[in-house]
Residue frames as qw, qx, qy, qz and C-alpha x, y, z in Angstrom:
[[0.171, 0.634, 0.345, -0.671, 44.25, 36.35, 19.43],
 [0.227, 0.407, -0.483, -0.742, 44.72, 36.42, 15.64],
 [0.639, 0.219, 0.677, -0.293, 41.62, 34.32, 15.03],
 [0.661, 0.672, 0.037, -0.332, 41.18, 35.29, 11.39],
 [0.227, 0.680, -0.680, -0.158, 44.75, 34.50, 10.36],
 [0.310, -0.203, 0.920, -0.127, 44.50, 31.03, 11.89],
 [0.643, 0.375, 0.560, -0.364, 41.16, 30.40, 10.18],
 [0.358, 0.643, -0.341, -0.585, 42.32, 31.25, 6.65],
 [0.005, -0.251, 0.926, 0.280, 43.30, 27.70, 5.58],
 [0.086, 0.312, 0.945, -0.045, 39.69, 26.58, 6.10],
 [0.198, 0.471, 0.378, -0.772, 37.46, 29.64, 5.99],
 [0.434, 0.441, -0.298, -0.727, 36.81, 29.61, 2.23],
 [0.041, 0.038, -0.983, -0.177, 36.23, 25.84, 1.98],
 [0.581, -0.078, -0.137, -0.798, 32.70, 24.67, 1.27],
 [0.533, -0.088, -0.841, -0.038, 32.66, 21.15, 2.73],
 [0.587, -0.651, -0.325, -0.354, 30.41, 20.50, 5.71],
 [0.783, -0.426, -0.256, 0.373, 33.29, 19.99, 8.15],
 [0.437, 0.455, -0.081, 0.771, 35.10, 23.23, 7.33],
 [0.338, -0.759, -0.008, -0.557, 33.17, 25.17, 9.99],
 [0.863, -0.499, -0.043, 0.056, 34.40, 22.69, 12.60],
 [0.759, 0.127, -0.054, 0.636, 37.99, 23.15, 11.42],
 [0.078, 0.675, -0.016, 0.733, 37.58, 26.93, 11.69],
 [0.637, -0.701, -0.006, -0.319, 36.28, 26.50, 15.25],
 [0.925, -0.202, -0.081, 0.313, 39.22, 24.21, 15.95],
 [0.523, 0.433, -0.115, 0.725, 41.69, 26.93, 14.98],
 [0.231, -0.704, 0.081, -0.666, 40.15, 29.14, 17.68],
 [0.829, -0.446, -0.334, -0.048, 40.20, 26.51, 20.43],
 [0.670, -0.031, -0.353, 0.652, 43.72, 27.15, 21.80],
 [0.055, 0.306, -0.122, 0.943, 42.92, 30.85, 22.29],
 [0.606, -0.503, -0.290, -0.544, 39.46, 30.13, 23.69],
 [0.825, -0.339, -0.418, 0.172, 40.96, 27.88, 26.32],
 [0.430, 0.158, -0.313, 0.832, 43.49, 30.51, 27.39],
 [0.266, -0.358, 0.045, -0.894, 40.53, 32.68, 28.34],
 [0.768, -0.321, -0.290, -0.471, 38.35, 29.87, 29.69],
 [0.873, -0.461, 0.159, 0.005, 40.66, 27.48, 31.57],
 [0.225, 0.823, -0.520, -0.039, 44.40, 28.04, 31.25],
 [0.458, -0.386, 0.797, -0.073, 45.12, 24.59, 32.67],
 [0.769, 0.340, 0.533, -0.091, 43.14, 22.91, 29.88],
 [0.065, 0.683, -0.470, -0.555, 45.76, 23.25, 27.17],
 [0.891, 0.392, 0.212, -0.088, 45.34, 21.64, 23.77],
 [0.201, -0.689, 0.600, 0.354, 49.05, 21.14, 23.24],
 [0.567, 0.435, -0.578, -0.393, 50.18, 19.20, 20.15],
 [0.156, 0.183, -0.960, 0.144, 50.99, 16.11, 22.21],
 [0.391, 0.215, 0.663, -0.601, 47.54, 16.22, 23.83],
 [0.620, 0.454, -0.104, -0.631, 45.88, 16.57, 20.42],
 [0.393, 0.371, -0.809, -0.230, 47.76, 13.56, 19.07],
 [0.020, -0.024, -0.958, 0.285, 46.28, 11.39, 21.85],
 [0.469, 0.154, 0.242, -0.835, 42.74, 12.74, 21.38],
 [0.387, 0.267, 0.882, 0.037, 40.02, 10.20, 20.56],
 [0.252, 0.372, -0.217, -0.866, 38.51, 11.31, 17.25],
 [0.269, 0.247, 0.923, 0.120, 35.85, 8.73, 16.40],
 [0.273, 0.807, 0.449, -0.268, 33.41, 11.59, 15.68],
 [0.567, 0.441, 0.280, 0.636, 34.28, 13.35, 12.36],
 [0.084, -0.934, -0.102, -0.333, 33.41, 16.69, 13.96],
 [0.657, -0.704, 0.191, 0.190, 35.96, 16.00, 16.69],
 [0.763, 0.043, 0.327, 0.556, 38.52, 15.08, 14.05],
 [0.313, 0.745, 0.231, 0.542, 37.85, 18.39, 12.27],
 [0.373, -0.919, 0.040, -0.118, 38.26, 20.30, 15.56],
 [0.787, -0.402, 0.277, 0.376, 41.53, 18.44, 16.09],
 [0.637, 0.408, 0.304, 0.579, 42.67, 19.39, 12.56],
 [0.057, 0.901, 0.124, 0.413, 41.95, 23.04, 13.23],
 [0.561, -0.813, 0.154, 0.032, 43.68, 23.12, 16.61],
 [0.815, -0.140, 0.307, 0.472, 46.71, 21.32, 15.17],
 [0.477, 0.629, 0.243, 0.565, 46.86, 23.87, 12.35],
 [0.245, -0.953, -0.011, -0.176, 46.82, 26.68, 14.94],
 [0.690, -0.609, 0.295, 0.258, 49.94, 25.25, 16.57],
 [0.738, 0.202, 0.369, 0.528, 51.66, 24.59, 13.23],
 [0.238, 0.856, 0.183, 0.421, 51.00, 28.20, 12.21],
 [0.421, -0.901, 0.103, -0.010, 52.43, 29.52, 15.47],
 [0.819, -0.263, 0.274, 0.430, 55.67, 27.61, 14.94],
 [0.560, 0.320, 0.313, 0.697, 56.52, 29.36, 11.68],
 [0.011, 0.866, 0.293, 0.405, 54.65, 32.61, 12.28],
 [0.489, -0.870, 0.013, 0.061, 56.15, 33.59, 15.63],
 [0.692, -0.363, 0.338, 0.524, 59.64, 32.78, 14.34],
 [0.543, 0.682, 0.313, 0.378, 59.20, 34.74, 11.09],
 [0.496, -0.037, -0.073, 0.864, 61.90, 37.41, 10.79],
 [0.046, -0.435, -0.240, -0.866, 59.48, 40.15, 9.77],
 [0.587, -0.658, -0.403, -0.246, 57.09, 39.37, 12.63],
 [0.709, -0.407, -0.266, 0.511, 59.94, 39.39, 15.12],
 [0.355, 0.158, 0.053, 0.920, 61.27, 42.65, 13.70],
 [0.249, -0.571, -0.291, -0.726, 57.92, 44.44, 13.89],
 [0.694, -0.607, -0.388, 0.001, 57.26, 43.09, 17.37],
 [0.637, -0.213, -0.188, 0.717, 60.67, 44.41, 18.47],
 [0.124, 0.342, 0.148, 0.920, 59.90, 47.85, 17.01],
 [0.479, -0.627, -0.341, -0.512, 56.52, 48.01, 18.78],
 [0.751, -0.446, -0.372, 0.314, 58.14, 46.77, 22.01],
 [0.475, -0.014, -0.110, 0.873, 60.69, 49.57, 21.90],
 [0.131, -0.475, -0.248, -0.834, 58.02, 52.16, 21.15],
 [0.641, -0.614, -0.382, -0.259, 55.89, 50.95, 24.07],
 [0.744, -0.315, -0.330, 0.488, 58.83, 50.65, 26.47],
 [0.317, 0.229, -0.054, 0.919, 59.95, 54.23, 25.88],
 [0.308, -0.445, -0.120, -0.833, 56.57, 55.64, 26.85],
 [0.788, -0.418, -0.006, -0.453, 55.24, 53.00, 29.24],
 [0.291, 0.473, -0.801, 0.222, 58.16, 51.32, 31.04],
 [0.454, -0.194, 0.676, -0.547, 55.82, 49.84, 33.65],
 [0.862, 0.236, 0.036, -0.447, 54.04, 47.65, 31.08],
 [0.696, -0.152, 0.662, 0.234, 55.11, 44.20, 29.92],
 [0.300, 0.668, -0.243, -0.636, 56.04, 45.73, 26.62],
 [0.056, 0.294, -0.869, -0.394, 57.20, 42.66, 24.70],
 [0.183, 0.315, 0.927, -0.093, 54.08, 40.63, 25.46],
 [0.289, 0.700, 0.356, -0.547, 51.83, 43.59, 24.76],
 [0.194, 0.590, -0.473, -0.625, 53.60, 44.28, 21.47],
 [0.089, -0.055, 0.966, 0.238, 53.26, 40.64, 20.43],
 [0.236, 0.533, 0.785, -0.208, 49.49, 40.66, 20.93],
 [0.212, 0.727, 0.051, -0.651, 49.15, 44.11, 19.35],
 [0.104, 0.414, -0.693, -0.581, 50.83, 42.93, 16.15],
 [0.127, 0.190, 0.969, 0.093, 48.60, 39.85, 16.03],
 [0.246, 0.668, 0.572, -0.407, 45.43, 41.93, 16.33],
 [0.191, 0.711, -0.196, -0.647, 46.61, 44.38, 13.69],
 [0.033, -0.202, 0.869, 0.450, 47.40, 41.55, 11.29],
 [0.193, 0.462, 0.863, -0.068, 43.82, 40.33, 11.63],
 [0.196, 0.765, 0.221, -0.573, 42.66, 43.90, 10.98],
 [0.075, 0.525, -0.565, -0.632, 44.75, 43.96, 7.80],
 [0.110, 0.086, 0.958, 0.251, 43.26, 40.65, 6.68],
 [0.243, 0.645, 0.638, -0.343, 39.76, 42.10, 7.14],
 [0.194, 0.729, -0.153, -0.639, 40.75, 44.86, 4.74],
 [0.029, 0.342, -0.812, -0.473, 42.10, 42.37, 2.20],
 [0.182, -0.247, -0.924, -0.227, 39.13, 39.99, 2.52],
 [0.309, -0.250, 0.076, -0.914, 36.00, 42.10, 3.18],
 [0.793, -0.248, -0.283, -0.479, 33.85, 39.01, 3.87],
 [0.493, 0.217, -0.776, 0.329, 36.37, 37.30, 6.15],
 [0.171, -0.166, 0.599, -0.764, 34.91, 38.50, 9.44],
 [0.728, 0.028, 0.083, -0.680, 31.36, 37.47, 8.58],
 [0.778, 0.204, -0.579, -0.132, 32.56, 34.10, 7.29],
 [0.266, 0.236, -0.788, 0.502, 34.40, 33.50, 10.54],
 [0.365, -0.052, 0.529, -0.764, 31.42, 34.30, 12.73],
 [0.794, 0.123, -0.222, -0.553, 29.09, 32.32, 10.46],
 [0.640, 0.206, -0.735, 0.087, 31.36, 29.30, 10.96],
 [0.065, 0.141, -0.741, 0.653, 31.46, 29.76, 14.74],
 [0.574, 0.020, 0.241, -0.783, 27.67, 30.09, 14.83],
 [0.755, 0.189, -0.462, -0.425, 27.29, 26.93, 12.74],
 [0.446, 0.158, -0.849, 0.235, 28.98, 24.58, 15.21],
 [0.691, -0.574, -0.369, -0.239, 27.17, 23.00, 18.15],
 [0.082, -0.731, 0.484, -0.474, 28.71, 24.34, 21.35],
 [0.834, -0.366, 0.328, -0.251, 27.91, 21.12, 23.22],
 [0.943, 0.268, -0.018, 0.195, 29.99, 19.13, 20.72],
 [0.366, 0.712, -0.344, 0.491, 32.87, 21.61, 20.98],
 [0.437, -0.643, 0.431, -0.458, 32.72, 21.51, 24.78],
 [0.967, -0.135, 0.182, -0.114, 32.56, 17.72, 24.74],
 [0.795, 0.468, -0.197, 0.331, 35.68, 17.54, 22.58],
 [0.077, 0.730, -0.418, 0.536, 37.56, 19.88, 24.91],
 [0.666, -0.503, 0.389, -0.390, 36.58, 17.97, 28.05],
 [0.994, 0.057, 0.096, 0.003, 37.33, 14.60, 26.50],
 [0.697, 0.559, -0.225, 0.388, 40.68, 15.71, 25.10],
 [0.085, 0.655, -0.442, 0.607, 41.99, 17.64, 28.10],
 [0.591, -0.283, -0.731, 0.191, 40.40, 15.40, 30.74],
 [0.089, -0.091, -0.414, 0.902, 39.27, 18.52, 32.58],
 [0.163, 0.604, 0.734, -0.264, 35.72, 19.61, 33.46],
 [0.146, 0.102, 0.308, 0.935, 36.10, 23.04, 31.75],
 [0.081, 0.629, 0.695, -0.338, 32.92, 24.46, 33.30],
 [0.203, 0.795, 0.184, -0.542, 30.88, 27.01, 31.40],
 [0.345, -0.161, 0.636, 0.671, 32.46, 26.13, 28.04],
 [0.208, 0.572, 0.725, 0.322, 29.10, 26.27, 26.27],
 [0.086, -0.919, -0.303, 0.238, 28.29, 29.64, 27.82],
 [0.349, -0.584, 0.319, 0.660, 31.72, 30.99, 26.87],
 [0.321, 0.130, 0.700, 0.625, 31.25, 30.06, 23.22],
 [0.080, 0.781, 0.603, 0.142, 27.84, 31.71, 23.14],
 [0.216, -0.884, -0.078, 0.407, 29.29, 34.89, 24.65],
 [0.404, -0.315, 0.503, 0.696, 32.17, 34.85, 22.17],
 [0.273, 0.457, 0.704, 0.470, 29.70, 34.72, 19.31],
 [0.046, -0.889, -0.454, -0.033, 27.64, 37.61, 20.64],
 [0.387, -0.729, 0.043, 0.564, 30.58, 39.82, 21.60],
 [0.652, 0.661, 0.223, 0.296, 31.99, 39.98, 18.03],
 [0.349, -0.852, 0.114, 0.372, 34.99, 41.82, 19.43],
 [0.642, -0.013, 0.459, 0.614, 37.17, 40.97, 16.42],
 [0.291, 0.798, 0.388, 0.358, 35.32, 43.69, 14.50],
 [0.296, -0.941, -0.016, 0.160, 36.87, 46.19, 16.93],
 [0.699, -0.238, 0.317, 0.595, 40.33, 45.47, 15.50],
 [0.451, 0.658, 0.380, 0.468, 39.43, 47.83, 12.63],
 [0.034, -0.918, 0.028, -0.393, 40.10, 50.91, 14.80],
 [0.377, 0.394, -0.596, 0.590, 42.98, 51.83, 17.08],
 [0.433, -0.355, 0.388, -0.732, 40.59, 52.52, 19.95],
 [0.923, -0.059, -0.119, -0.360, 39.00, 49.12, 19.38],
 [0.750, 0.259, -0.532, 0.295, 42.38, 47.37, 19.53],
 [0.029, 0.413, -0.548, 0.727, 43.16, 49.21, 22.77],
 [0.705, -0.263, 0.172, -0.636, 39.85, 48.08, 24.26],
 [0.951, 0.062, -0.287, -0.099, 40.58, 44.45, 23.34],
 [0.527, 0.371, -0.573, 0.506, 44.11, 44.65, 24.75],
 [0.282, -0.422, 0.439, -0.741, 42.75, 46.01, 28.00],
 [0.883, -0.164, -0.007, -0.440, 40.37, 43.08, 28.26],
 [0.861, 0.206, -0.429, 0.181, 43.18, 40.58, 27.71],
 [0.290, 0.433, -0.541, 0.660, 45.45, 42.29, 30.24],
 [0.510, -0.388, 0.313, -0.701, 42.78, 42.49, 32.92],
 [0.953, -0.073, -0.132, -0.261, 41.84, 38.82, 32.50],
 [0.790, 0.251, -0.429, 0.358, 45.51, 37.90, 32.80],
 [0.614, -0.723, -0.205, 0.243, 45.85, 39.97, 35.98],
 [0.632, 0.118, 0.065, 0.763, 48.39, 42.29, 34.37],
 [0.132, -0.548, -0.248, 0.788, 46.66, 45.54, 35.26],
 [0.395, 0.822, 0.281, -0.298, 45.56, 48.42, 33.08],
 [0.579, 0.223, 0.364, 0.695, 46.84, 49.55, 29.69],
 [0.109, -0.497, -0.126, 0.852, 47.30, 53.32, 29.48],
 [0.470, 0.770, 0.316, -0.293, 45.11, 55.49, 27.26],
 [0.114, 0.817, -0.396, -0.404, 48.20, 56.71, 25.44],
 [0.500, -0.165, 0.810, 0.257, 48.99, 53.22, 24.17],
 [0.609, 0.657, 0.424, -0.135, 46.53, 53.98, 21.38],
 [0.231, 0.881, -0.317, -0.265, 49.32, 56.03, 19.76],
 [0.312, -0.413, 0.836, 0.184, 51.60, 52.98, 19.76],
 [0.594, 0.348, 0.724, -0.047, 48.83, 51.02, 18.05],
 [0.457, 0.845, 0.115, -0.251, 48.36, 53.74, 15.43],
 [0.062, 0.773, -0.575, -0.261, 52.06, 53.74, 14.57],
 [0.399, -0.214, 0.887, 0.086, 52.13, 49.94, 14.35],
 [0.682, 0.460, 0.468, -0.323, 49.14, 49.63, 12.03],
 [0.540, 0.738, -0.267, -0.302, 50.79, 50.61, 8.69],
 [0.113, 0.523, -0.842, -0.070, 53.77, 48.24, 9.05],
 [0.489, 0.039, 0.829, -0.267, 51.42, 45.48, 10.25],
 [0.682, 0.585, 0.191, -0.394, 49.33, 46.04, 7.14],
 [0.407, 0.696, -0.556, -0.202, 52.45, 45.71, 5.01],
 [0.204, -0.344, 0.907, -0.128, 53.53, 42.58, 6.91],
 [0.683, 0.231, 0.574, -0.389, 50.17, 40.91, 6.26],
 [0.692, 0.639, -0.128, -0.311, 50.83, 41.05, 2.51],
 [0.292, 0.639, -0.712, -0.013, 54.16, 39.22, 2.80],
 [0.411, -0.253, 0.825, -0.294, 53.22, 36.30, 5.05],
 [0.388, -0.023, -0.825, -0.411, 51.95, 32.99, 3.69],
 [0.533, -0.128, 0.443, -0.709, 48.58, 32.19, 5.18]]
């Protein structure tokens, strides 16, 4: 869900394939929402046919997403903040899957912090996503995962128009996004009061964003 953080290695490049690499960094998260069985795991990516340079750029971006997750999710400061947010959530909302919810909350707040640091980051990201041909992206996904992945083109168009990443800038916006994720995953509702957990997590997430290598 931290689309902007994953895009940073490519978002400020000016070569013609950079927009495809940016889109590639989003692919693993797109597929979680679109078809959870169509996973672009590292081993699947390594076997992907990449005769088209746009496909190779998508592969580069998706591979970078996984490489980032390896170091990022194991980073001591990320784990510490996630544990703090988990404890805060668990004390008030013991019925929620607090650790998973805290993990996603921290990711969204890190993207929010990056938007503050790079005021043009959000628009650059959406410009890149708008610049790629959804039929080429869908073709890469189907060819690589060997799954039909229906409605992939429609999903990408809806993602562009929704622009929900902008909502990360407010605590209420983060809560709305979390609710969407939880409902799609069949995990039920997220309480209104969770907005207070988000508000308390935002300052340390902002501080964390300045210490991580992107």
